[in-house]
LUMDO-737408 format. One record per residue (C-alpha): z, x, y; chain. Coordinates in nm, 4 decimals, always signed. Example, Ala and Ser with C-alpha at 12.3 -4.5 7.8 and 13.67 -1.06 7.14 Angstrom:
REC, w, u, v, chain
REC, +0.7800, +1.2300, -0.4500, A
REC, +0.7140, +1.3670, -0.1060, A
//
This chain:
REC, w, u, v, chain
REC, +2.3114, -0.4290, -1.9883, A
REC, +2.0772, -0.2072, -1.9323, A
REC, +2.0220, +0.0799, -1.8317, A
REC, +1.7902, +0.2084, -1.5287, A
REC, +1.6672, +0.5833, -1.4366, A
REC, +1.4752, +0.7913, -1.1929, A
REC, +1.5056, +1.0956, -0.9832, A
REC, +1.3257, +1.2876, -0.6796, A
REC, +1.2763, +1.5932, -0.5819, A
REC, +1.4443, +1.7727, -0.2847, A
REC, +1.1301, +1.9393, -0.2353, A
REC, +1.0860, +1.8037, +0.1200, A
REC, +1.2248, +1.4789, +0.3021, A
REC, +1.0675, +1.1527, +0.1053, A
REC, +0.8135, +0.9287, +0.2719, A
REC, +0.8001, +0.5911, +0.3300, A
REC, +0.5512, +0.6421, +0.1141, A
REC, +0.8258, +0.7246, -0.1861, A
REC, +1.0973, +0.4705, -0.0418, A
REC, +0.8638, +0.2035, -0.1148, A
REC, +0.7036, +0.2749, -0.4129, A
REC, +1.0005, +0.3543, -0.6128, A
REC, +1.3687, +0.4315, -0.3347, A
REC, +1.3650, +0.1081, -0.2229, A
REC, +1.3979, -0.0828, -0.5494, A
REC, +1.7104, +0.1083, -0.6314, A
REC, +1.9178, -0.0951, -0.3893, A
REC, +1.8270, -0.4406, -0.5897, A
REC, +1.8362, -0.2629, -0.9425, A
REC, +2.1282, -0.1247, -0.9268, A
REC, +2.2506, -0.5120, -0.9028, A
REC, +2.1518, -0.5889, -1.2581, A
REC, +2.1585, -0.2507, -1.4382, A
REC, +2.3173, +0.0523, -1.4898, A
REC, +2.1648, +0.2583, -1.3124, A
REC, +2.1401, +0.6539, -1.3019, A
REC, +1.9883, +0.7897, -1.0442, A
REC, +1.9118, +1.1959, -1.0319, A
REC, +1.8271, +1.4504, -0.7651, A
REC, +1.5812, +1.6532, -0.9858, A
REC, +1.5859, +1.9447, -0.8793, A
REC, +1.5245, +2.1505, -1.1950, A
REC, +1.1304, +2.0254, -1.1416, A
REC, +1.1331, +2.1498, -0.7801, A
REC, +1.1751, +2.4990, -0.9339, A
REC, +0.8088, +2.5242, -1.0816, A
REC, +0.6858, +2.6264, -0.7768, A
REC, +0.8381, +2.8648, -0.5523, A
REC, +1.1544, +2.7590, -0.3632, A
REC, +1.3470, +2.9491, -0.1107, A
REC, +1.7265, +2.9089, -0.2308, A
REC, +1.9337, +2.7469, +0.0321, A
REC, +1.6671, +2.5566, +0.1402, A
REC, +1.6744, +2.3641, -0.1284, A
REC, +2.0155, +2.3865, -0.2213, A
REC, +2.0121, +2.1810, +0.1602, A
REC, +1.7713, +1.9019, +0.0972, A
REC, +1.9334, +1.8896, -0.2837, A
REC, +2.1985, +1.7361, -0.0529, A
REC, +1.9859, +1.5511, +0.1939, A
REC, +1.8663, +1.3905, -0.1085, A
REC, +2.2015, +1.2370, -0.2569, A
REC, +2.3055, +1.1866, +0.0989, A
REC, +1.9595, +0.9546, +0.1552, A
REC, +2.0110, +0.8028, -0.1697, A
REC, +2.3405, +0.6780, -0.0248, A
REC, +2.2151, +0.6095, +0.3425, A
REC, +1.9292, +0.3934, +0.1890, A
REC, +2.2245, +0.1457, +0.0305, A
REC, +2.3108, +0.2879, -0.3085, A
REC, +2.6804, +0.1565, -0.4326, A
REC, +2.8502, +0.4641, -0.6410, A
REC, +3.0376, +0.2038, -0.7506, A
REC, +2.7788, +0.0110, -0.9056, A
REC, +2.5424, +0.3442, -0.9638, A
REC, +2.5574, +0.6979, -1.1040, A
REC, +2.4172, +0.9500, -0.8692, A
REC, +2.3966, +1.3374, -0.9909, A
REC, +2.1979, +1.6668, -0.9848, A
REC, +1.9675, +1.7677, -1.2424, A
REC, +2.1187, +2.1105, -1.2535, A
REC, +2.4627, +2.0242, -1.3181, A
REC, +2.3934, +1.7880, -1.6194, A
REC, +2.2783, +2.1439, -1.8248, A
REC, +2.1582, +1.8597, -2.1422, A
REC, +1.8735, +1.8214, -1.9205, A
REC, +1.6721, +2.1798, -1.9809, A
REC, +1.8703, +2.1706, -2.3349, A
REC, +1.6987, +1.8463, -2.4622, A
REC, +1.3915, +1.9731, -2.2859, A
REC, +1.2916, +2.1937, -2.5434, A
REC, +1.3527, +1.9853, -2.8120, A
REC, +1.0821, +1.7814, -2.6274, A
REC, +0.8995, +2.0618, -2.6327, A
REC, +0.9055, +2.1801, -2.9933, A
REC, +0.7521, +1.8154, -3.0799, A
REC, +0.5096, +1.7978, -2.7972, A
REC, +0.1371, +1.8890, -2.8749, A
REC, -0.0288, +2.1064, -2.6461, A
REC, -0.2980, +1.9233, -2.5861, A
REC, -0.0521, +1.6436, -2.4664, A
REC, +0.0347, +1.8499, -2.1656, A
REC, -0.2837, +2.0190, -2.1069, A
REC, -0.4274, +1.6645, -2.0182, A
REC, -0.1679, +1.5659, -1.7944, A
REC, -0.3459, +1.4976, -1.4704, A
REC, -0.0715, +1.6076, -1.2272, A
REC, -0.1178, +1.9554, -1.4013, A
REC, -0.4759, +1.9794, -1.4054, A
REC, -0.4711, +1.8924, -1.0493, A
REC, -0.2247, +2.1637, -0.9398, A
REC, -0.3403, +2.3971, -1.0873, A
REC, -0.6418, +2.4307, -0.9618, A
REC, -0.4732, +2.4800, -0.6060, A
REC, -0.2681, +2.7745, -0.7458, A
REC, -0.3780, +3.1664, -0.7548, A
REC, -0.1073, +3.1874, -1.0331, A
REC, +0.0289, +2.9095, -1.2760, A
REC, +0.3351, +2.9441, -1.3858, A
REC, +0.4512, +2.8000, -1.7490, A
REC, +0.6952, +2.5610, -1.5866, A
REC, +0.3929, +2.3729, -1.4399, A
REC, +0.2725, +2.2842, -1.7477, A
REC, +0.5886, +2.2708, -1.9242, A
REC, +0.7686, +2.0598, -1.6852, A
REC, +0.6703, +1.6732, -1.8316, A
REC, +0.9085, +1.7409, -2.1297, A
REC, +1.1835, +1.7950, -1.8759, A
REC, +1.0931, +1.4896, -1.7181, A
REC, +1.0693, +1.3178, -2.0737, A
REC, +1.4301, +1.4690, -2.1190, A
REC, +1.5350, +1.3298, -1.8112, A
REC, +1.5043, +0.9321, -1.8893, A
REC, +1.6364, +0.9905, -2.2970, A
REC, +1.9347, +1.1142, -2.2217, A
REC, +2.0587, +0.8095, -2.0752, A
REC, +1.8925, +0.5712, -2.3521, A
REC, +1.7256, +0.4142, -2.0601, A
REC, +1.5302, +0.0920, -2.0655, A
REC, +1.3276, +0.0909, -1.6880, A
REC, +1.1615, +0.3590, -1.5284, A
REC, +1.1213, +0.2652, -1.1528, A
REC, +0.8367, +0.5146, -1.0300, A
REC, +0.4981, +0.4627, -0.8458, A
REC, +0.1760, +0.4228, -1.0427, A
REC, +0.0857, +0.8264, -0.9899, A
REC, +0.4303, +0.8843, -1.2579, A
REC, +0.2528, +0.6353, -1.5328, A
REC, +0.1161, +0.9447, -1.7413, A
REC, +0.4014, +1.0500, -1.7361, A
REC, +0.6015, +0.7329, -1.8672, A
REC, +0.3476, +0.7202, -2.1554, A
REC, +0.3606, +1.1143, -2.2880, A
REC, +0.7966, +0.9752, -2.2774, A
REC, +0.7527, +0.6427, -2.4527, A
REC, +0.4928, +0.8701, -2.7132, A
REC, +0.7328, +1.0810, -2.7406, A
REC, +1.0316, +0.8374, -2.8498, A
REC, +0.8278, +0.6697, -3.0830, A
REC, +0.7184, +0.9868, -3.2541, A
REC, +1.1287, +1.0955, -3.2467, A
REC, +1.2124, +0.7843, -3.3695, A
REC, +0.9048, +0.7648, -3.6438, A
REC, +1.0682, +1.1318, -3.7545, A
REC, +1.4013, +1.0857, -3.7249, A
REC, +1.5124, +0.7352, -3.7236, A
REC, +1.8384, +0.7563, -3.9930, A
REC, +1.8802, +0.4603, -4.2192, A
REC, +1.6140, +0.1951, -4.0023, A
REC, +1.8128, +0.3054, -3.6764, A
REC, +1.6320, +0.4319, -3.3868, A
REC, +1.8069, +0.7218, -3.2110, A
REC, +1.6369, +0.7351, -2.8826, A
REC, +1.5214, +0.3969, -2.6608, A
REC, +1.1816, +0.3406, -2.5464, A
REC, +1.1631, +0.2698, -2.1991, A
REC, +0.9778, -0.0050, -2.0136, A
REC, +0.7496, +0.1061, -1.6558, A
REC, +0.8670, -0.1065, -1.3672, A
REC, +0.6265, -0.1220, -1.0879, A
REC, +0.6955, -0.3306, -0.6979, A
REC, +0.5007, -0.5881, -0.6725, A
REC, +0.3879, -0.5199, -0.3720, A
REC, +0.3293, -0.1727, -0.1359, A
REC, +0.3457, +0.0375, -0.4412, A
REC, +0.1055, +0.2603, -0.3695, A
REC, +0.0886, +0.3319, -0.0414, A
REC, -0.1637, +0.5691, +0.1120, A
REC, -0.1752, +0.8265, +0.3554, A
REC, -0.2328, +0.7192, +0.7417, A
REC, -0.5016, +0.9140, +0.7955, A
REC, -0.6902, +0.9415, +0.4982, A
REC, -0.6558, +0.5621, +0.2773, A
REC, -0.8055, +0.6723, -0.0055, A
REC, -0.5222, +0.9562, -0.0774, A
REC, -0.1755, +0.8960, -0.1632, A
REC, +0.0727, +0.9070, +0.0676, A
REC, +0.2451, +1.2682, +0.0092, A
REC, +0.4854, +1.4218, +0.1776, A
REC, +0.3108, +1.7604, +0.0852, A
REC, +0.0129, +1.6727, +0.3121, A
REC, -0.0816, +1.9721, +0.5676, A
REC, -0.2267, +1.7091, +0.8299, A
REC, +0.1594, +1.5799, +0.9320, A
REC, +0.0068, +1.2225, +1.0988, A
REC, -0.0654, +1.1250, +0.7466, A
REC, +0.2713, +1.1106, +0.5991, A
REC, +0.6333, +0.9425, +0.7382, A
REC, +0.8933, +1.0820, +0.6354, A
REC, +1.2061, +0.9069, +0.6226, A
REC, +1.3651, +1.0927, +0.8779, A
REC, +1.1084, +1.1249, +1.1624, A
REC, +1.2670, +1.0317, +1.4670, A
REC, +1.1423, +0.6463, +1.6401, A
REC, +0.9102, +0.8026, +1.8948, A
REC, +0.7317, +1.0604, +1.6082, A
REC, +0.7205, +0.7033, +1.3797, A
REC, +0.5063, +0.5042, +1.6321, A
REC, +0.3348, +0.7921, +1.7666, A
REC, +0.2090, +0.8433, +1.3792, A
REC, +0.1517, +0.4696, +1.3504, A
REC, -0.0587, +0.4261, +1.6818, A
REC, -0.2997, +0.7177, +1.5003, A
REC, -0.3381, +0.6021, +1.1827, A
REC, -0.7159, +0.5220, +1.0746, A
REC, -0.8716, +0.1788, +1.0447, A
REC, -1.2168, +0.0799, +1.1908, A
REC, -1.4073, -0.0583, +1.4352, A
REC, -1.3960, -0.4238, +1.3640, A
REC, -1.0663, -0.5011, +1.5391, A
REC, -0.9971, -0.7495, +1.2263, A
REC, -0.6399, -0.7662, +1.0443, A
REC, -0.7219, -0.8840, +0.7279, A
REC, -0.6296, -0.6796, +0.3583, A
REC, -0.9560, -0.5780, +0.2000, A
REC, -0.8972, -0.2406, +0.0627, A
REC, -1.2416, -0.1993, -0.0484, A
REC, -1.4098, -0.2120, +0.3168, A
REC, -1.0934, -0.2082, +0.5034, A
REC, -0.8564, +0.0524, +0.3470, A
REC, -0.7021, +0.1875, +0.6485, A
REC, -0.5754, -0.1520, +0.7771, A
REC, -0.4692, -0.2746, +0.3867, A
REC, -0.2799, +0.0101, +0.4166, A
REC, -0.0804, -0.0708, +0.7029, A
REC, -0.0761, -0.4440, +0.5558, A
REC, +0.1065, -0.2850, +0.2703, A
REC, +0.3248, -0.0732, +0.4731, A
REC, +0.4061, -0.3807, +0.7043, A
REC, +0.4837, -0.6448, +0.4297, A
REC, +0.7126, -0.3179, +0.2517, A
REC, +0.9424, -0.3122, +0.6163, A
REC, +0.9386, -0.6551, +0.6751, A
REC, +0.9676, -0.8598, +0.4239, A
REC, +0.6823, -1.0324, +0.4844, A
REC, +0.3789, -1.1398, +0.3007, A
REC, +0.0061, -1.0167, +0.3857, A
REC, -0.0754, -1.3334, +0.4130, A
REC, +0.1440, -1.3589, +0.6431, A
REC, +0.0861, -1.1063, +0.8817, A
REC, -0.2701, -1.1933, +0.8572, A
REC, -0.1615, -1.4998, +1.0448, A
REC, +0.0454, -1.4027, +1.2441, A
REC, -0.1909, -1.1276, +1.4126, A
REC, -0.4841, -1.3316, +1.3089, A
REC, -0.5774, -1.3264, +1.7069, A
REC, -0.4489, -0.9492, +1.7479, A
REC, -0.5916, -0.6192, +1.8183, A
REC, -0.5111, -0.3322, +1.6002, A
REC, -0.2956, -0.2092, +1.9459, A
REC, -0.0576, -0.4547, +1.9190, A
REC, -0.0172, -0.4354, +1.5228, A
REC, +0.0425, -0.1120, +1.5196, A
REC, +0.3541, -0.1067, +1.7975, A
REC, +0.4882, -0.4470, +1.5823, A
REC, +0.4177, -0.2210, +1.3026, A
REC, +0.5062, +0.1106, +1.4486, A
REC, +0.9057, -0.1013, +1.5543, A
REC, +0.9773, -0.2282, +1.2385, A
REC, +0.9222, +0.0798, +1.0251, A
REC, +1.2242, +0.2581, +1.2937, A
REC, +1.4323, -0.0668, +1.3064, A
REC, +1.4610, +0.0029, +0.8748, A
REC, +1.4809, +0.4063, +0.8925, A
REC, +1.6847, +0.4092, +1.2405, A
REC, +2.0377, +0.2931, +1.0668, A
REC, +1.9466, +0.4744, +0.7878, A
REC, +1.9160, +0.8140, +0.9556, A
REC, +2.2387, +0.7548, +1.1205, A
REC, +2.4350, +0.6943, +0.7651, A
REC, +2.2702, +0.9562, +0.5951, A
REC, +2.3692, +1.2158, +0.9574, A
REC, +2.7498, +1.0939, +0.8762, A
REC, +2.7696, +1.1528, +0.4736, A
REC, +2.6369, +1.4814, +0.5466, A
REC, +2.9535, +1.5845, +0.7918, A
REC, +3.2138, +1.4592, +0.5061, A
REC, +3.3152, +1.5518, +0.2357, A
REC, +3.2583, +1.2234, +0.0766, A
REC, +2.8829, +1.2827, -0.0359, A
REC, +3.0765, +1.5815, -0.2364, A
REC, +3.3084, +1.3501, -0.4196, A
REC, +3.0409, +1.0888, -0.5274, A
REC, +2.8251, +1.3843, -0.6592, A
REC, +3.1390, +1.5157, -0.8999, A
REC, +3.1784, +1.2117, -0.9680, A
REC, +2.8332, +1.1325, -1.0899, A
REC, +2.8066, +1.4555, -1.2823, A
REC, +3.1385, +1.3754, -1.5021, A
REC, +2.9673, +1.0423, -1.6072, A
REC, +2.6227, +1.1633, -1.6443, A
REC, +2.6910, +1.5178, -1.8627, A
REC, +2.9115, +1.1969, -2.0630, A
REC, +2.6282, +1.0066, -2.1262, A
REC, +2.3501, +1.2922, -2.1426, A
REC, +2.5453, +1.4770, -2.4164, A
REC, +2.5791, +1.2005, -2.6124, A
REC, +2.1994, +1.1426, -2.6743, A
REC, +2.2362, +1.5349, -2.7057, A
REC, +2.4063, +1.5467, -3.0014, A
REC, +2.2766, +1.2540, -3.1617, A
REC, +1.9322, +1.4127, -3.1194, A
REC, +2.0070, +1.7584, -3.2530, A
REC, +2.1904, +1.5981, -3.5297, A
REC, +1.8702, +1.4717, -3.6256, A
REC, +1.6794, +1.7640, -3.5666, A
REC, +1.9363, +2.0014, -3.7592, A
REC, +2.0629, +2.2168, -3.5211, A
REC, +2.4003, +2.0788, -3.5204, A
//
């Protein structure tokens, strides 16, 4: 059975953009693949974090994985920092990655412009991401479009490593493939449909967090940017706001965009937004209820402890093979 790996940072509660773009796919993929889902808390510390808040968010995110429908009997859920091989393998990756490749990373350039003092980790966290993926001999990485560059870095590294260190014609690392959902792969801001929905958006009306209450969700949807035509049709170039809402609606209702266009052909934006808000709430409310239950239960800690054991076993196998190939084991 092929393997998938994906990780989410506990830098804040994920948005419905994160859910639609990657996390929603985890539920289906766990049935067809050997799945490893990780809370990548070591990535979060590339910027300053409050230690207690980081611990709290790490646990909240793990609970969200489970509340969404991830089955610990089918998938391995664990916390990155509890598997030392991630940091160890990242050093090996750094030593075999040209500096120019890291300096060209779009996210590094964008984030560096916004920070007065840039920490080295901001430049070198992509090798840690590479390590996350390769340690589990990953075949498939279900991430949003904005992470494609990181996956290409991973693929380049795997090809370079295997070419240099393959033993008797046998590759040491698996070359991963990118998985993008058929629709809703990139959800945009409710207030600026030219920008991706982000939990770091200073305008809180621009995103819906997974734990937003029903009143907040409906209010944010109603205030979403549209246009003056009143026509509900999918046209990302000329109607980016309405097109974004249609993509969200399709993802949460499992209806095609074409069917939604037909359904609301004679409706105005008011009814469309009200129905969309209620549809989002109907999906998120059960998730939120289960999330709260898990946070007050020892079940979450037991699941993470079991995931830690399995993840360490698998990651250490790959790390040992890499170190042996490189002559340091």
